PATI-727038 format. One record per residue: residue in three letters; x, y, z of N, C-alpha, C in turn. Coordinates in steps of 0.1 Angstrom, whole numbers, padded with zeros to 4 digits, always signed. Layout:
REM PATI-727038
AlaXYZXYZXYZ/...
This chain:
REM PATI-727038
Met+1227+0985+0810+1227+0973+0805+1220+0975+0791/Gly+1222+0964+0781+1219+0966+0768+1207+0952+0766/Gly+1199+0955+0757+1190+0944+0756+1191+0939+0741/Ser+1182+0928+0739+1182+0921+0726+1177+0933+0715/Gly+1186+0928+0702+1183+0939+0694+1172+0936+0687/Ser+1166+0924+0687+1157+0921+0672+1144+0923+0679/Gly+1132+0927+0669+1121+0927+0669+1114+0916+0667/Gly+1100+0913+0674+1093+0900+0673+1081+0903+0664/Arg+1078+0891+0658+1065+0889+0650+1053+0898+0659/Gly+1045+0907+0651+1035+0914+0656+1037+0924+0667/Gly+1051+0924+0670+1054+0936+0680+1060+0948+0674/Ser+1060+0959+0681+1065+0971+0674+1082+0970+0677/Gly+1086+0973+0690+1099+0970+0692+1108+0985+0686/Gly+1100+0993+0681+1104+1006+0674+1107+1017+0685/Glu+1112+1029+0680+1112+1040+0690+1101+1044+0693/Glu+1096+1048+0708+1087+1055+0712+1081+1070+0707/Glu+1071+1071+0709+1066+1088+0704+1071+1095+0712/Glu+1075+1109+0711+1079+1117+0719+1070+1122+0730/Gly+1076+1119+0743+1066+1119+0754+1058+1109+0758/Gly+1060+1100+0754+1052+1087+0754+1056+1081+0767/Leu+1045+1072+0771+1046+1065+0785+1051+1050+0780/Val+1056+1045+0788+1063+1030+0790+1058+1027+0805/Leu+1055+1013+0808+1052+1008+0819+1063+0997+0822/Val+1070+0994+0834+1078+0986+0838+1069+0974+0847/Ala+1069+0961+0840+1062+0951+0848+1073+0949+0865/Leu+1067+0950+0873+1078+0953+0885+1074+0942+0895/Ser+1080+0931+0898+1075+0923+0909+1086+0927+0920/Gly+1096+0933+0924+1106+0934+0929+1116+0925+0933/Gly+1116+0914+0922+1126+0908+0923+1138+0912+0914/Pro+1149+0908+0915+1165+0911+0907+1163+0915+0893/Asp+1155+0908+0885+1154+0907+0869+1145+0920+0866/Ser+1132+0923+0873+1122+0934+0871+1131+0947+0879/Leu+1136+0944+0891+1142+0958+0895+1156+0964+0888/Ala+1162+0956+0881+1174+0957+0873+1167+0968+0860/Leu+1155+0960+0856+1150+0965+0846+1143+0981+0848/Ala+1139+0980+0856+1133+0992+0864+1141+1005+0865/Ala+1156+1001+0871+1163+1010+0871+1169+1016+0859/Ala+1173+1006+0849+1180+1008+0837+1168+1017+0829/Thr+1157+1014+0831+1147+1022+0821+1143+1035+0831/Ala+1142+1036+0841+1142+1050+0848+1157+1057+0842/Phe+1166+1054+0844+1178+1061+0838+1178+1064+0824/Glu+1174+1053+0815+1174+1056+0801+1164+1064+0793/Ala+1149+1060+0801+1137+1070+0794+1139+1084+0792/Pro+1143+1094+0801+1143+1106+0800+1153+1109+0788/Arg+1165+1102+0789+1173+1102+0774+1169+1101+0762/Ala+1155+1091+0761+1150+1090+0749+1139+1097+0748/Gly+1136+1107+0756+1122+1113+0754+1109+1110+0757/Ile+1112+1097+0766+1099+1093+0769+1095+1092+0784/Arg+1083+1090+0789+1083+1089+0805+1080+1073+0808/Ala+1086+1070+0822+1085+1058+0824+1077+1055+0838/Gly+1067+1045+0837+1061+1044+0850+1062+1027+0853/Ala+1055+1021+0863+1055+1009+0868+1043+1004+0872/Val+1041+0991+0871+1026+0984+0873+1031+0973+0881/Val+1028+0974+0896+1033+0962+0904+1020+0954+0909/Val+1020+0940+0907+1007+0929+0908+1015+0922+0918/Asp+1001+0923+0927+1001+0916+0940+0991+0902+0938/His+0995+0893+0935+0989+0880+0933+0982+0875+0946/Gly+0986+0879+0958+0979+0874+0970+0982+0857+0972/Leu+0990+0855+0966+0990+0838+0970+1003+0835+0978/Gln+1010+0846+0986+1020+0840+0996+1015+0850+1009/Ala+1020+0848+1021+1018+0858+1032+1025+0867+1030/Gly+1021+0880+1031+1028+0892+1032+1031+0897+1018/Ser+1025+0892+1007+1026+0896+0995+1020+0913+0994/Ala+1011+0915+1002+1009+0930+1000+1020+0938+1004/Asp+1031+0933+1014+1041+0941+1017+1050+0942+1009/Val+1052+0932+1002+1062+0927+0989+1059+0938+0979/Ala+1048+0939+0974+1042+0947+0967+1044+0966+0966/Ala+1040+0966+0982+1041+0981+0985+1056+0985+0986/His+1064+0976+0990+1081+0979+0991+1087+0980+0975/Ala+1082+0974+0966+1085+0973+0951+1081+0986+0947/Ala+1065+0990+0950+1062+1003+0946+1070+1019+0952/Arg+1075+1013+0963+1082+1024+0970+1095+1025+0964/Gln+1102+1014+0959+1115+1014+0949+1114+1020+0941/Ala+1103+1018+0930+1101+1024+0918+1099+1039+0918/Arg+1092+1044+0930+1091+1058+0930+1105+1064+0935/Ala+1111+1058+0942+1126+1060+0946+1132+1062+0932/Leu+1133+1054+0924+1140+1056+0911+1134+1067+0903/Gly+1124+1073+0904+1119+1082+0897+1109+1081+0886/Leu+1102+1068+0888+1093+1062+0877+1078+1068+0882/Asp+1072+1070+0874+1059+1080+0875+1051+1074+0862/Pro+1040+1071+0865+1030+1067+0877+1036+1052+0881/Val+1033+1052+0891+1037+1038+0899+1021+1031+0905/Leu+1018+1019+0899+1004+1015+0901+1009+1001+0906/Val+0996+1000+0919+0996+0985+0923+0983+0979+0921/Arg+0984+0967+0918+0972+0962+0915+0971+0946+0923/Thr+0961+0945+0930+0958+0930+0937+0948+0923+0927/Val+0953+0911+0922+0946+0903+0914+0942+0893+0921/Ala+0929+0883+0915+0921+0873+0920+0927+0860+0908/Val+0937+0850+0914+0941+0841+0907+0932+0830+0906/Gly+0928+0826+0895+0916+0816+0891+0924+0803+0896/Thr+0914+0793+0898+0919+0779+0903+0905+0773+0894/Gly+0910+0757+0895+0899+0748+0889+0908+0743+0878/Pro+0900+0733+0873+0905+0727+0858+0907+0736+0848/Gly+0899+0747+0844+0901+0753+0834+0911+0763+0837/Ala+0919+0767+0847+0926+0778+0853+0938+0777+0844/Gly+0945+0765+0839+0956+0763+0833+0969+0758+0843/Gly+0965+0754+0855+0974+0753+0865+0978+0766+0874/Pro+0983+0765+0886+0988+0777+0892+0997+0788+0884/Glu+1007+0781+0879+1015+0792+0872+1007+0801+0861/Gly+1001+0792+0851+0992+0797+0840+0984+0805+0845/Ala+0974+0803+0859+0966+0814+0861+0969+0824+0867/Ala+0982+0824+0872+0990+0835+0882+0991+0843+0867/Arg+0998+0838+0857+1003+0845+0846+0991+0853+0839/Ala+0981+0847+0837+0969+0853+0829+0967+0863+0838/Ala+0963+0863+0853+0959+0873+0859+0967+0888+0858/Arg+0979+0883+0859+0993+0891+0858+0987+0902+0848/Tyr+0987+0895+0835+0986+0899+0822+0975+0907+0819/Arg+0964+0902+0827+0947+0911+0826+0951+0925+0833/Ala+0961+0924+0846+0966+0936+0851+0973+0943+0843/Phe+0981+0940+0836+0991+0949+0827+0981+0957+0819/Asp+0972+0948+0811+0965+0954+0802+0954+0964+0807/Glu+0951+0961+0817+0941+0973+0824+0949+0985+0828/Ala+0960+0982+0833+0971+0994+0836+0976+1001+0823/Arg+0978+0996+0814+0979+1003+0802+0970+1010+0797/Ala+0956+1005+0796+0947+1015+0793+0943+1025+0800/Glu+0945+1022+0815+0943+1032+0823+0952+1045+0821/Thr+0963+1044+0821+0974+1053+0819+0975+1058+0808/Gly+0972+1050+0796+0976+1052+0781+0989+1053+0777/Ala+0997+1041+0786+1012+1035+0783+1009+1028+0767/Ser+1018+1032+0763+1019+1025+0749+1025+1008+0749/His+1035+1008+0758+1043+0994+0762+1042+0994+0775/Val+1042+0977+0778+1050+0972+0792+1059+0965+0789/Leu+1071+0969+0798+1084+0961+0796+1084+0951+0808/Val+1086+0939+0804+1088+0927+0808+1102+0922+0811/Ala+1105+0915+0824+1118+0913+0827+1126+0899+0822/His+1118+0896+0813+1124+0880+0810+1138+0877+0805/Thr+1149+0871+0811+1160+0875+0805+1165+0859+0797/Leu+1178+0859+0793+1182+0850+0782+1177+0836+0791/Asp+1179+0835+0803+1177+0823+0813+1164+0818+0810/Asp+1157+0825+0813+1139+0822+0811+1138+0818+0796/Gln+1145+0822+0786+1143+0819+0775+1146+0806+0771/Ala+1161+0802+0778+1164+0790+0776+1159+0776+0782/Glu+1151+0782+0794+1141+0774+0804+1130+0770+0794/Thr+1124+0781+0788+1111+0783+0781+1113+0768+0770/Val+1125+0771+0762+1127+0762+0751+1131+0748+0756/Leu+1138+0746+0765+1140+0732+0770+1129+0725+0777/Leu+1119+0734+0784+1106+0727+0785+1098+0722+0775/Gly+1097+0731+0762+1092+0727+0752+1098+0716+0746/Leu+1111+0713+0748+1115+0700+0741+1113+0693+0747/Ala+1112+0691+0760+1107+0679+0771+1094+0676+0768/Arg+1085+0685+0766+1071+0682+0762+1066+0678+0750/Gly+1078+0680+0739+1073+0678+0725+1064+0687+0720/Ser+1066+0700+0723+1053+0709+0722+1056+0717+0710/Gly+1068+0714+0702+1067+0714+0687+1071+0731+0686/Pro+1075+0735+0671+1078+0749+0668+1073+0760+0675/Ala+1059+0760+0677+1055+0771+0687+1060+0773+0701/Ser+1062+0762+0705+1068+0765+0719+1084+0765+0719/Leu+1090+0761+0711+1105+0758+0707+1108+0772+0703/Arg+1101+0780+0695+1103+0793+0692+1104+0804+0703/Gly+1103+0802+0717+1103+0810+0728+1096+0821+0728/Met+1101+0829+0736+1095+0846+0735+1100+0854+0726/Ala+1092+0863+0721+1101+0870+0713+1101+0882+0720/Pro+1113+0891+0717+1117+0904+0720+1101+0914+0724/Ala+1094+0914+0715+1082+0923+0714+1072+0918+0706/Thr+1063+0914+0718+1047+0907+0711+1038+0917+0717/Gly+1031+0920+0705+1020+0935+0707+1027+0945+0717/Pro+1020+0946+0726+1026+0960+0735+1035+0957+0745/Tyr+1038+0941+0747+1047+0938+0754+1059+0936+0750/Leu+1073+0944+0756+1083+0943+0751+1093+0937+0763/Arg+1104+0927+0757+1112+0920+0767+1129+0924+0765/Pro+1133+0937+0766+1145+0941+0763+1158+0935+0771/Leu+1153+0924+0781+1166+0920+0785+1168+0904+0781/Leu+1159+0899+0769+1160+0886+0767+1176+0883+0761/Gly+1184+0893+0759+1198+0890+0757+1208+0890+0767/Ile+1202+0889+0781+1209+0893+0792+1208+0882+0801/Arg+1220+0876+0806+1221+0863+0818+1216+0870+0831/Arg+1208+0860+0840+1201+0865+0849+1209+0869+0859/Gln+1224+0861+0858+1235+0866+0867+1239+0881+0868/Thr+1237+0887+0853+1242+0904+0851+1231+0910+0859/Thr+1218+0906+0859+1208+0916+0867+1213+0914+0881/His+1215+0903+0885+1217+0900+0900+1229+0911+0904/Ala+1242+0910+0896+1251+0920+0897+1248+0932+0897/Phe+1239+0937+0887+1236+0950+0885+1229+0955+0898/Cys+1219+0947+0906+1214+0954+0916+1224+0953+0927/Ala+1232+0944+0928+1244+0947+0939+1251+0960+0936/Asp+1254+0960+0924+1264+0971+0924+1259+0987+0925/Ser+1246+0985+0921+1237+0997+0922+1234+1002+0937/Gly+1234+0992+0946+1228+0989+0962+1214+0993+0959/Leu+1207+0982+0948+1193+0980+0950+1191+0968+0958/Glu+1179+0968+0966+1177+0953+0975+1166+0948+0968/Pro+1167+0938+0961+1156+0930+0954+1149+0922+0963/Trp+1137+0917+0959+1130+0908+0967+1130+0894+0960/His+1135+0884+0970+1139+0870+0964+1125+0860+0966/Asp+1120+0857+0957+1105+0850+0957+1108+0837+0962/Pro+1104+0830+0975+1106+0816+0976+1105+0808+0967/Gln+1091+0811+0958+1087+0799+0950+1097+0798+0941/Asn+1109+0808+0937+1117+0806+0928+1127+0794+0933/Asp+1126+0790+0945+1135+0777+0949+1127+0768+0953/Asp+1116+0764+0949+1105+0754+0954+1105+0747+0942/Pro+1113+0733+0945+1113+0721+0935+1097+0715+0932/Ala+1089+0720+0941+1074+0715+0934+1072+0724+0920/Phe+1077+0732+0917+1077+0737+0901+1084+0732+0891/Thr+1082+0729+0881+1088+0721+0872+1098+0731+0866/Arg+1096+0743+0866+1106+0754+0860+1118+0756+0870/Val+1114+0753+0882+1124+0755+0892+1134+0745+0892/Arg+1131+0734+0887+1135+0722+0885+1145+0722+0874/Val+1141+0726+0866+1150+0731+0850+1157+0742+0855/Arg+1159+0753+0863+1166+0763+0864+1178+0757+0876/Arg+1172+0748+0885+1181+0747+0897+1191+0734+0895/Thr+1184+0724+0886+1189+0712+0883+1193+0708+0871/Val+1185+0709+0861+1187+0704+0848+1195+0715+0841/Leu+1193+0726+0836+1203+0735+0831+1216+0733+0838/Pro+1220+0736+0848+1233+0735+0855+1239+0723+0850/Met+1232+0709+0852+1238+0699+0847+1243+0699+0834/Leu+1233+0702+0825+1238+0701+0809+1251+0710+0808/Glu+1250+0722+0814+1261+0733+0814+1275+0726+0815/Arg+1272+0717+0831+1285+0713+0836+1290+0699+0823/Glu+1279+0691+0819+1282+0678+0813+1287+0685+0798/Leu+1281+0694+0791+1285+0697+0779+1293+0709+0776/Gly+1300+0713+0787+1307+0724+0786+1305+0739+0788/Gly+1293+0741+0790+1289+0755+0791+1285+0759+0778/Gly+1276+0771+0778+1269+0779+0768+1256+0773+0762/Val+1254+0766+0773+1238+0757+0766+1229+0769+0767/Ala+1227+0774+0779+1217+0787+0777+1215+0793+0766/Glu+1228+0796+0762+1230+0806+0750+1224+0801+0736/Ala+1232+0786+0737+1226+0778+0726+1212+0776+0723/Leu+1203+0773+0735+1191+0773+0733+1184+0786+0730/Ala+1189+0795+0736+1184+0810+0730+1184+0812+0716/Arg+1200+0810+0709+1198+0811+0694+1189+0802+0687/Thr+1188+0788+0692+1179+0779+0687+1162+0786+0687/Ala+1162+0792+0696+1145+0797+0695+1147+0809+0687/Glu+1158+0817+0686+1158+0829+0676+1154+0823+0663/Gln+1162+0812+0658+1165+0806+0642+1151+0801+0641/Leu+1143+0793+0652+1132+0787+0649+1122+0796+0646/Arg+1122+0811+0653+1113+0819+0654+1115+0825+0639/Glu+1125+0828+0631+1127+0834+0621+1119+0826+0612/Asp+1124+0814+0611+1117+0801+0598+1101+0802+0602/Ser+1096+0801+0615+1084+0801+0617+1075+0812+0613/Asp+1082+0826+0613+1076+0840+0608+1075+0838+0592/Ala+1087+0833+0587+1088+0829+0574+1074+0822+0570/Leu+1071+0810+0573+1062+0801+0571+1046+0810+0574/Asp+1045+0815+0586+1034+0821+0585+1031+0831+0578/Asp+1039+0838+0570+1034+0850+0562+1033+0842+0549/Met+1041+0833+0543+1035+0823+0533+1022+0817+0534/Ile+1017+0815+0544+1003+0809+0548+0993+0820+0545/Leu+0996+0831+0551+0988+0841+0552+0984+0847+0537/Glu+0996+0844+0531+0993+0849+0515+0983+0839+0510/Phe+0983+0827+0514+0980+0814+0507+0967+0812+0511/Val+0965+0814+0524+0948+0806+0529+0940+0813+0523/Glu+0941+0828+0520+0927+0831+0514+0925+0827+0501/Glu+0933+0819+0495+0930+0815+0482+0925+0803+0485/Ile+0926+0797+0495+0921+0781+0495+0908+0780+0505/Cys+0904+0790+0512+0894+0792+0522+0882+0798+0515/Glu+0870+0791+0521+0857+0800+0516+0846+0799+0528/Pro+0837+0808+0527+0828+0809+0539+0819+0797+0536/Ala+0818+0790+0549+0807+0781+0553+0795+0782+0562/Glu+0788+0775+0564+0777+0776+0573+0785+0776+0589/Ala+0783+0787+0595+0791+0788+0609+0805+0785+0610/Gly+0810+0788+0599+0822+0786+0598+0832+0788+0585/Ile+0841+0780+0584+0851+0782+0569+0855+0767+0564/Ala+0854+0769+0552+0855+0756+0546+0872+0758+0539/Val+0880+0747+0536+0893+0745+0529+0895+0736+0521/Ser+0898+0739+0508+0899+0728+0496+0908+0719+0500/Val+0902+0706+0501+0908+0694+0501+0922+0695+0491/Ala+0920+0696+0480+0929+0693+0469+0940+0702+0475/Ala+0939+0715+0477+0949+0725+0480+0959+0720+0491/Leu+0951+0714+0501+0956+0710+0514+0964+0698+0512/Glu+0959+0686+0502+0967+0675+0499+0979+0679+0488/Ala+0978+0691+0482+0991+0695+0475+1001+0701+0480/Asn+1001+0702+0494+1010+0710+0500+1018+0697+0510/Pro+1031+0701+0512+1037+0691+0519+1031+0690+0533/Pro+1034+0681+0540+1028+0680+0555+1030+0688+0565/Ala+1042+0695+0563+1045+0706+0574+1034+0718+0570/Leu+1030+0722+0557+1025+0734+0557+1011+0728+0556/Arg+1008+0720+0554+0995+0713+0552+0988+0715+0571/Gln+1000+0708+0577+0994+0711+0592+0997+0724+0595/Arg+1002+0733+0595+1005+0748+0598+0991+0752+0595/Ile+0985+0750+0581+0975+0757+0576+0963+0752+0587/Ile+0964+0741+0588+0950+0737+0596+0951+0742+0611/Arg+0962+0744+0618+0962+0751+0629+0959+0766+0628/Tyr+0964+0768+0617+0962+0786+0615+0947+0788+0614/Val+0938+0779+0604+0927+0781+0604+0916+0782+0617/Val+0921+0771+0624+0915+0769+0635+0917+0781+0646/Glu+0930+0786+0648+0931+0797+0656+0924+0811+0655/Ser+0929+0811+0641+0924+0824+0638+0908+0826+0635/Glu+0899+0813+0629+0884+0818+0632+0880+0813+0643/Phe+0886+0805+0654+0877+0802+0667+0885+0805+0677/Gly+0899+0808+0678+0907+0814+0689+0911+0801+0695/Val+0912+0790+0689+0915+0777+0696+0929+0772+0692/Ser+0937+0766+0701+0949+0762+0697+0950+0744+0699/Ile+0952+0741+0688+0950+0726+0690+0966+0715+0686/Asp+0964+0709+0694+0976+0702+0696+0980+0693+0683/Arg+0992+0686+0683+0994+0679+0673+0985+0668+0668/Gly+0982+0659+0678+0973+0647+0677+0958+0655+0669/His+0951+0665+0676+0942+0670+0669+0945+0672+0655/Thr+0956+0681+0654+0960+0682+0636+0961+0671+0630/Met+0967+0662+0636+0968+0650+0624+0956+0643+0625/Gln+0946+0645+0633+0933+0638+0628+0927+0646+0619/Val+0928+0658+0617+0924+0669+0608+0930+0662+0593/Ala+0942+0662+0595+0948+0658+0581+0947+0644+0576/Arg+0941+0636+0584+0938+0624+0579+0921+0627+0574/Leu+0915+0632+0575+0903+0636+0565+0910+0639+0553/Val+0919+0646+0553+0925+0647+0536+0933+0636+0530/Thr+0943+0631+0537+0953+0620+0532+0947+0607+0534/Asp+0937+0604+0542+0934+0591+0544+0918+0589+0547/Trp+0910+0597+0537+0897+0598+0537+0891+0586+0533/His+0880+0578+0545+0874+0568+0540+0861+0569+0547/Gly+0853+0579+0547+0842+0583+0552+0841+0583+0568/Gln+0850+0590+0575+0848+0591+0586+0838+0602+0591/Lys+0834+0601+0603+0824+0610+0610+0833+0624+0612/Ala+0824+0632+0617+0828+0644+0623+0838+0644+0635/Leu+0849+0653+0634+0860+0651+0646+0853+0663+0653/Asp+0852+0662+0665+0846+0670+0675+0860+0671+0684/Leu+0866+0684+0681+0880+0687+0689+0876+0697+0699/Pro+0884+0703+0707+0881+0713+0717+0879+0727+0709/Gly+0868+0729+0714+0862+0745+0704+0861+0744+0694/Val+0862+0734+0682+0860+0732+0669+0855+0717+0666/Arg+0842+0720+0655+0839+0706+0647+0841+0707+0634/Val+0849+0695+0629+0856+0695+0616+0848+0684+0609/Leu+0845+0685+0595+0839+0674+0589+0846+0677+0574/Arg+0844+0663+0567+0846+0665+0553+0835+0662+0545/Val+0833+0674+0536+0818+0671+0528+0826+0677+0515/Gly+0825+0663+0508+0829+0662+0494+0844+0669+0492/Gly+0847+0678+0487+0863+0684+0484+0864+0696+0491/Leu+0857+0695+0503+0860+0706+0515+0863+0699+0528/Ile+0871+0707+0537+0873+0702+0551+0865+0714+0554/Val+0855+0712+0563+0844+0724+0569+0845+0723+0582/Phe+0851+0736+0587+0855+0741+0603+0842+0746+0609/Ser+0834+0743+0617+0826+0753+0626+0829+0753+0640/Ala+0822+0759+0647+0825+0763+0661+0816+0753+0669/Ala+0824+0746+0680+0821+0731+0686+0805+0737+0693/Glu+0797+0726+0693+0784+0730+0698+0785+0732+0716/
C-alpha cells in the first residue's frame, strides 16, 4: 500500500536513519492493523526497525483483552518492541469531551513510548476518509483555516502515511492478508458526531453530488495547508520586526497591525497569543483584539482565556492572564 507523498509543516517526513526505530500506533482496528502489516514488510527493506505501541484507554469492557490481542498480532507480524500502555482518560469540563480526553491520553502514551524506546517517529493510521471527516466537521463548526487544513502527513514525530488511502482499501488489505481486525463498537455509535458524519453525512453527499466528495475535501485540506504555511512563513519573518518585550508579556505595534490587511492582522494576533502564551483563541476573541487596533475608543483591557490584552498608546500589550 502506498501513502501520501507530501510532508507537513514542522514534520520530518524524510528517510529514517539507518537502523533507526519507528513505532506503529496500533489499536487493532483495520486501519492500524493494515499499517502495522505494511510497516513490518517495508521497514527491513528501508533499513529501519519497526515496533508498535498499543494503548488501552480502559473505556470499554474487555479493553485489556483487545489490547493484548493487538499486541500478539503485532509480534506475529514481526514488530519489535511491542509496548502496551494503559492510560487514565480525564473527565470534567477541562478535559475537552470524551473524544478529546482520550486523544490527549493516547498521545501522552505515544510520547512516553517514543522516549522509552528511542524511536524517532510514531506512525498513525489516519486515512483519507478521516481527513475528509475532519474537514467537513471543521466546515460545520465554522472553525476557520486552522481546522480546514486538516491533518498534515507529518507533524513533528507523528507520521500519517495512509492519508492518501481510502478506508475501504485498508479493510480489503486486512481481508486479503488474512488479518483479523477488531471493530470498535464506538465507531458505529451515532452518539458521536464523527460517527454520524461517517455513516450518514458523507455517504449522503457522495450519493447526491455524484461521488468523489471525500477526495475533494482532502484536496481542499492540502490546498489550504499550502496557503496557510506560506502565510505563517510571512508572519514569522514579519512578527519580529513589529514586536517588543513588555512587562510580563509582549507588545505589538498598532501602526504595523493597522497597515496590514485584516487576514494578516488577525493571523498575527493569533500567532502572538499562541507562541507566547500557548493559548489558541477563537475568531470572536481575535476580533475583539483587532478592534483595539481598528476601532479604538478607550476600551478597557480584554480578559481572554489565558491572556490579557490592553492598548497602551501605540502598542497592543499581551500578558498572561492573572
